[in-house]
C-alpha positions in Angstrom: 0.0 0.0 0.0 1.3 3.4 -0.9 1.2 5.9 2.0 1.5 9.4 0.8 2.2 11.9 3.6 0.0 14.9 3.8 1.9 17.7 5.5 0.3 19.7 8.2 2.0 21.9 10.8 5.8 21.8 10.9 7.4 19.5 13.5 10.4 20.7 15.4 12.6 17.6 15.9 15.8 19.4 16.9 16.7 18.5 20.5 18.0 21.4 22.5 16.2 24.1 20.6 13.8 26.2 22.6 10.1 25.9 21.7 7.3 28.0 23.0 6.1 27.2 26.5 3.0 25.0 27.1 -0.3 26.8 26.6 -3.7 25.8 27.6 -6.1 24.7 24.9 -9.8 25.1 25.0 -12.6 23.0 23.6 -12.8 25.3 20.7 -9.4 24.0 19.5 -10.7 20.5 19.3 -12.9 20.9 16.2 -12.0 17.9 14.1 -14.4 15.0 14.6 -12.7 11.6 14.2 -13.4 7.9 14.5 -10.3 6.1 15.8 -9.8 2.4 14.9 -9.2 0.8 18.3 -9.6 -2.9 17.3 -9.7 -4.8 14.0 -9.9 -8.5 13.6 -8.0 -8.6 10.3 -5.9 -5.4 10.4 -4.6 -5.2 14.0 -1.5 -3.3 12.8 -3.7 -0.3 12.0 -4.8 0.2 15.6 -4.8 4.0 16.3 -5.5 5.1 12.8 -8.4 7.4 12.3 -10.8 8.9 9.8 -11.5 12.6 10.0 -15.2 13.5 9.4 -15.4 17.0 7.8 -18.0 19.4 9.1 -19.6 20.0 5.8 -23.0 18.5 6.3 -22.3 15.9 3.7 -22.8 12.2 4.1 -19.8 9.9 4.4 -19.2 6.2 4.4 -16.7 3.8 5.9 -15.9 0.6 4.0 -13.7 -0.8 1.3 -15.0 1.6 -1.4 -12.5 3.6 -3.4 -14.8 5.6 -5.7 -18.0 7.4 -4.8 -21.4 6.2 -5.8 -24.3 8.0 -7.5 -25.8 8.9 -4.2 -23.0 11.3 -3.5 -21.8 9.7 -0.3 -18.0 10.3 0.2 -15.9 7.3 1.2 -13.5 8.2 4.1 -9.8 7.2 4.1 -8.0 6.2 7.3 -4.8 7.9 8.3 -2.1 8.2 10.9 -2.8 11.6 12.6 0.1 13.3 14.3 1.2 16.9 14.9 3.6 16.5 11.9 0.6 16.0 9.6 -1.3 13.1 8.3 -0.1 9.9 6.5 -3.0 8.5 4.5 -3.3 4.7 4.8 -6.5 4.3 2.7 -9.8 2.5 3.3 -10.1 -0.7 5.2 -8.8 -3.8 3.4 -10.5 -6.6 5.2 -12.7 -8.9 3.1 -15.2 -9.0 6.0 -15.9 -5.3 5.6 -18.5 -4.3 3.0 -17.8 -1.7 0.3 -20.4 0.4 2.1 -20.3 -0.6 5.7 -21.3 2.5 7.7 -23.0 5.8 6.8 -21.9 8.8 8.9 -23.2 12.3 9.2 -22.4 15.0 11.7 -25.3 16.5 13.6 -25.5 20.2 14.5 -24.9 19.5 18.2 -21.7 17.6 17.6 -23.3 14.2 17.7 -22.4 11.6 15.0 -25.3 9.8 13.2 -24.2 6.2 12.4 -26.2 3.9 10.1 -25.5 0.3 9.3 -25.3 -0.4 5.6 -23.3 -3.6 5.3 -23.6 -7.0 6.9 -22.8 -7.8 10.6 -24.6 -6.4 13.6 -24.0 -2.8 14.7 -23.6 -1.9 18.4 -23.5 1.8 19.5 -22.2 2.3 23.0 -23.0 -1.4 23.7 -26.5 -1.4 22.4 -27.6 -3.3 19.2 -29.1 -0.7 16.8 -29.5 -0.3 13.0 -28.7 3.4 13.4 -28.3 6.0 16.0 -26.4 9.0 17.3 -23.3 8.9 19.5 -21.3 11.7 21.1 -17.6 12.1 21.8 -16.5 9.0 23.8 -19.0 6.8 22.1 -18.1 3.4 20.8 -19.1 1.9 17.4 -18.7 -1.9 17.2 -19.3 -4.2 14.2 -19.6 -7.6 15.7 -16.3 -9.5 15.6 -15.0 -7.2 12.8 -13.9 -3.8 14.2 -14.3 -1.3 17.1 -14.2 2.5 16.6 -14.1 5.3 19.1 -15.7 8.6 18.4 -13.6 11.5 19.6 -12.1 14.9 18.6 -8.7 16.1 17.5 -7.2 19.6 17.2 -7.7 21.2 13.8 -4.1 22.7 14.1 -1.8 20.8 16.4 1.0 22.5 18.3 4.6 21.5 17.5 6.3 18.6 19.1 10.0 18.1 19.5 9.9 14.4 18.6 10.1 13.7 14.9 7.3 11.6 13.5 9.8 9.0 12.3 11.5 8.7 15.7 9.2 5.8 16.6 6.5 3.6 15.0 3.0 4.9 14.9 1.1 3.5 17.9 4.3 2.3 19.6 6.5 3.6 22.4 8.5 6.7 21.8 12.3 6.8 22.7 11.4 7.6 26.3 8.8 4.8 26.7 5.6 6.9 26.4 2.8 5.2 24.4 0.0 7.1 22.8 -1.2 9.2 19.8 -4.0 11.2 21.6 -3.8 15.0 21.6 -3.2 14.9 25.4 -0.2 12.6 24.9 1.4 14.7 22.2 0.9 17.8 24.4 2.6 16.0 27.2 5.6 15.2 24.9 5.7 18.8 23.9 5.8 20.0 27.5 8.5 17.5 28.3 10.6 18.9 25.4 10.0 22.5 26.6 11.0 21.7 30.3 13.9 19.4 29.4 15.7 22.3 27.8 15.5 24.2 31.1 17.2 23.6 34.4 14.6 24.8 37.0 12.9 22.4 39.4 9.8 20.7 38.2 6.8 19.4 40.1 5.1 16.5 38.2 1.4 16.1 39.0 -1.1 13.4 38.0 -3.2 10.6 39.4 -1.7 7.4 40.7 -0.5 5.1 38.0 -0.6 7.7 35.2 3.1 7.4 34.5 4.7 10.3 36.5 8.0 8.4 37.0 8.2 7.7 33.2 7.8 11.4 32.6 10.5 12.3 35.1 12.9 9.9 33.4 12.1 11.5 30.1 12.8 15.0 31.6 16.2 13.9 32.8 17.3 11.9 29.7 16.4 14.8 27.5 18.2 17.4 29.6 21.8 18.6 29.8 22.1 16.4 32.9 21.4 13.2 31.0 25.0 11.9 31.3 24.8 12.3 35.1 22.7 10.0 37.4 19.0 10.3 38.1 18.7 9.4 41.8 15.3 8.2 42.8 13.6 7.8 46.1 10.0 7.7 47.3 9.5 10.1 50.2 6.8 7.8 51.5 9.4 5.1 52.3 11.8 7.3 54.4 11.2 6.9 58.1 10.6 10.4 59.6 13.4 10.0 62.1 15.9 9.3 59.3 14.8 11.9 56.7 17.7 14.3 57.5 20.3 11.6 57.2 18.8 10.1 54.0 18.6 13.5 52.3 21.8 15.3 53.6 24.0 12.4 54.5 26.3 12.1 57.6 29.9 12.0 58.7 31.5 8.8 59.7 30.6 7.6 63.3 27.8 10.2 63.4 25.3 10.1 65.0 26.3 6.6 66.3 29.7 4.9 66.5 30.4 2.7 63.5 28.1 4.6 61.2 29.7 4.8 57.7 30.0 8.1 56.0 27.2 8.7 53.5 26.8 11.4 50.9 23.0 11.4 51.2 20.6 11.7 48.3 21.7 15.3 47.6 25.3 14.3 47.4 24.5 11.3 45.1 22.5 13.5 42.8 25.2 16.2 42.5 25.6 17.1 38.8 22.4 15.2 37.9 18.7 15.1 38.9 16.9 14.0 42.1 13.5 12.4 41.9 11.6 12.6 45.1 8.4 10.6 44.4 5.3 11.0 46.6 6.7 14.4 47.7 3.4 15.1 49.4 4.3 12.5 52.0 7.3 14.6 53.1 6.4 16.4 56.4 6.1 20.1 56.0 8.9 20.8 58.6 11.2 18.7 56.3 10.0 20.6 53.2 11.3 23.7 55.0 14.7 22.1 55.4 15.0 21.9 51.6 14.4 25.5 50.8 18.1 26.5 50.8 18.9 23.5 48.7 16.3 24.5 46.1 17.4 28.1 46.1 21.2 27.8 46.2 22.1 24.1 46.4 23.4 24.5 49.9 23.1 21.9 52.6 25.1 20.3 55.5 25.7 16.7 56.3 24.8 15.5 59.8 27.7 16.1 62.2 29.5 18.5 59.8 29.9 22.2 60.2 30.9 23.2 56.7 28.3 24.0 54.0 28.3 21.9 50.9 26.9 22.8 47.6 25.1 20.3 45.3 24.4 21.1 41.6 21.1 19.2 41.1 17.7 19.6 39.7 14.8 18.4 41.8 12.1 16.6 39.9 9.3 15.9 42.5 6.1 14.0 41.8 2.8 13.7 43.7 -0.7 12.6 43.1 -1.9 15.1 45.7 -3.3 18.5 45.2 -0.2 20.8 45.1 -1.9 23.1 47.6 -1.2 20.5 50.3 2.5 21.3 50.0 4.1 24.0 52.2 3.4 27.3 50.3 7.1 28.5 50.3 8.2 25.0 49.3 5.7 24.9 46.4 6.9 28.3 45.3 10.4 26.8 44.5 8.8 24.9 41.6 8.4 27.4 38.8 7.3 24.6 36.5 4.4 22.2 37.0 3.6 19.4 34.6 0.4 17.4 34.8 0.3 13.9 33.4 -3.1 13.0 32.0 -5.0 10.0 33.2 -6.5 7.4 30.8 -9.8 9.2 31.0 -8.2 12.2 29.2 -6.8 10.1 26.4 -9.2 7.1 25.9 -8.0 6.5 22.3 -4.6 5.5 23.9 -6.1 2.8 26.2 -5.9 0.0 23.7 -2.5 1.1 22.4 -1.1 1.0 25.9 -2.9 -2.3 26.7 -1.3 -3.8 23.5 2.1 -2.5 24.6 1.7 -4.0 28.1 0.5 -7.4 26.6 3.6 -7.6 24.4 5.8 -7.0 27.4 4.2 -9.7 29.6 3.6 -12.4 27.1 5.9 -14.3 24.7 6.0 -13.4 21.0 2.9 -14.7 19.2 1.0 -14.7 22.5 -2.7 -13.9 23.0 -4.3 -10.8 21.5 -7.0 -8.5 22.8 -10.5 -9.6 21.9 -13.3 -7.2 21.0 -15.3 -7.8 24.2 -12.2 -7.0 26.3 -11.5 -3.9 24.1 -15.0 -2.5 24.6 -14.9 -3.3 28.2 -11.6 -1.5 28.7 -13.0 1.6 26.9 -15.9 1.6 29.3 -13.8 1.4 32.5 -13.5 4.3 34.9 -9.8 3.9 35.9 -8.7 4.9 39.3 -5.0 3.8 39.2 -4.8 4.1 35.4 -1.9 2.2 33.7 -1.3 0.2 36.8 -4.9 -0.8 36.9 -4.9 -1.6 33.2 -1.9 -3.9 33.7 -3.7 -5.7 36.5 -6.8 -6.2 34.4 -4.7 -7.8 31.6 -3.0 -10.1 34.1 -6.4 -11.1 35.4 -7.6 -11.8 31.9 -4.5 -13.9 31.2 -5.0 -16.0 34.4 -8.7 -16.6 33.7 -8.3 -17.8 30.1 -4.9 -17.6 28.5 -6.3 -18.5 25.0 -5.5 -16.9 21.7 -8.0 -14.1 22.3 -8.3 -12.5 25.7 -11.8 -12.0 27.2 -12.8 -9.6 30.0 -11.7 -11.0 33.4 -14.4 -12.3 35.7 -15.8 -9.7 38.0 -14.7 -6.7 35.9 -17.2 -3.9 36.4 -18.3 -2.3 33.2 -20.8 0.6 33.3 -22.6 0.8 30.0 -23.1 4.2 28.5 -26.7 5.4 28.1 -28.4 4.2 25.0 -27.8 6.5 22.1 -30.7 8.5 20.8 -33.0 6.3 18.9 -33.5 7.3 15.2 -36.7 9.2 14.5 -39.4 7.2 12.9 -39.1 7.1 9.1 -41.9 6.4 6.6 -42.0 3.0 5.0 -40.2 3.1 1.7 -43.2 1.5 0.0 -45.4 4.5 0.9 -43.1 7.0 -0.8 -44.4 7.3 -4.3 -42.5 9.0 -7.2 -44.9 11.9 -7.1 -44.5 12.4 -3.4 -40.7 12.5 -3.7 -40.9 14.8 -6.8 -43.2 17.2 -4.9 -40.8 17.3 -1.9 -37.9 18.1 -4.2 -39.9 20.9 -5.8 -40.7 22.4 -2.4 -37.0 22.7 -1.5 -35.9 23.7 -5.0 -34.2 20.4 -5.6 -31.8 20.7 -2.7 -31.2 17.1 -1.6 -29.8 18.1 1.8 -33.2 19.7 2.6 -35.3 17.1 0.7 -34.4 14.1 2.9 -35.4 16.1 6.0 -38.6 17.2 4.2 -39.5 13.6 3.6 -38.7 12.6 7.2 -35.9 10.2 6.1 -32.9 9.3 8.3 -30.2 10.9 6.1 -29.1 11.9 2.6 -27.9 8.4 1.9 -31.4 6.9 2.3 -32.8 9.6 -0.1 -30.1 8.6 -2.6 -31.3 5.0 -2.6 -34.9 6.1 -3.1 -34.0 8.4 -6.0 -32.1 5.6 -7.6 -34.9 3.1 -7.1 -37.6 5.5 -8.5 -35.4 6.7 -11.4 -35.3 10.3 -10.3 -32.3 12.3 -11.4 
């Protein structure tokens, strides 16, 4: 298959070059409606590809078609969507997909009208339907053939400092981060911005979202990459030993026989120090670190002279930053929030596939459609950690070729999509009735199908063809 790149916004792939700081994006920036392919029985390598649904009011189809039909429906092509632009990968190739499988039309309120055209049963948000409307986050499933997720993408993506050819589409980037969602690419962009600086960074995010992975990327992309990244969870340090663990001590102090220790600050000199779960550090100890964060100055226990450590503190917490001591928090000019899986649902299956490849031998089991739709409906509390646990449970329950949802997994079904409005029986629509309706709207087909009470323009096209109306 020939994949011709369609160039979009430029991509800055030069490490060490300063890019603009992160900026907040509003919902108005997410104005491209897309259907993401999250599972395919016959084309699993295309997971993560998407079709963009233009906001033109036209009718579009998904299937194996290449050329349009007389009804005017436009076949959509899948593509790999990244900030660098789009690489078209063409329509679906599976023989189990009809030439005209689904009809799609965007509704004024942002909903997506989906109608089944080909064979195989259609499920919208878990409900068997011939047609219906879904909203962002909705799931389209063709039984045992494919699963699609309806979401949005920025019309104009901001630049990233990772080149599109640095890693395979849908795979892990050079720093181990998996995902193609806008939130994931914004995270990569912010990492690139902060890695080029040397101020302390507070990494925020829910438990299991990948904060430590982000910290490692910040260190490895910084000027300190050749020096060590010293890591310690603040929650594991006994309160009575915090001073000794952080600052170190002289030999035989405070007790005879104690070896000399440089402490975490001394070990991280020239590099970076990760203090995970920084919210667990008592506030009185947070105060002890203020001089270190300002000037790098500290004293080992039992020592009078002041030492200086050239280090960058990369702290992480899943707590609200307001719980930190206010003057300690003020020493972090940069704060980076790692999105949870709920903020990047189109990445859930890509991450699950990556985890599964890590924990099973080559040629091992694959994700089944029931497990995929179940994972998309999960409300994760510990995110990637919980996702890994669910996969282990599925493997233990039935390590077959295709994984099923593990027993006891709670899946909350989305509300049933709006049922389609009643449509007149096609047999009752005479040629004269259709001609009169066309005359009332001056032949505008987009108005005529609404005038006749049909579901969409595609249904009108079939009626016109059947009745021989041009």
